[in-house]
N, C-alpha and C positions, 0 to 999 in steps of 0.2 A: 338487215342481215337476212340472207336466204340459206336455209338449211335443207339439205336433201337427204332422205333415207333411201338408199339404193337396195333393192331386193325384190324377190319374187312375190312377196306378200305372205311369206311363211310366218310361223309363230315368232321366230327370233327377230324378224324384221318389225313385227308389230310391237314386240317388247322394246326394241331400240327406239321406236317412235314414241312410245309411252314414256320411256326414261328421258328422252330428249325434252318432252313437254314438262316433266317434273323439273329438270335442270333449268329450263327457261323460267319457270315460275319462281324457283329459288333465287335466281339471279336478277330477275326483273328485266331481262333482256328481251327486247321486242324483235321477233323474227317470224318469217313466213316459213312454215314447215311443209315440204313437198315430198310426197312418196313417189319414187320412180320405180316402175316395175318393168319397163321396156328393156329387154336384154341388150338391144343394140345401143341404147343410151347408156346403160350400165357399163358396157364394154368400152364405150368411148372415154370413160374415166380411167380405163386401165385396170378396173376392178375385176378380179377373177373369183373372189370369195366374198359372199354376202353374209350378213348385212353389212352395209358400208355407210359411213357418215361423212357428208360433204358440207363444209361451211364456206360460204361465199366462193364456190367453185374449186375449193381445195379439199382433196380427200384427206381426212384426218384419221380415219380408222376404217379397217375392213376385216371381215372374217370373224368378228366377235361382237357380243352384245355388251356394250359399255354400260356401267352403272351410272346413275345420275351424277354422282360426285366426279366421275371421270369426264363426263361431258361438260360439267361446269368449268373444269380446267381449260378445255378447248375453247369454250365460250369466252373466258376471260382473256385468253391470248389473242382471240380473233377480233376483239373490240377495236 
């Protein structure tokens, strides 16, 4: 599984990345987490509001910082 955190590197983007790591630890899911800061690449996903969470090339959330338990739900449906 590949998870991407889309954002400029702001505090919210960092928090989403940390919450994603917590969710991965809780579920035991193995995934590569990639931070994407290039605005062109972010726009290619159709995302206009960051931070955004992409799981296996599917945008599952944008414009808000998800809590770990919210991310767990996305991880479970993506398996």
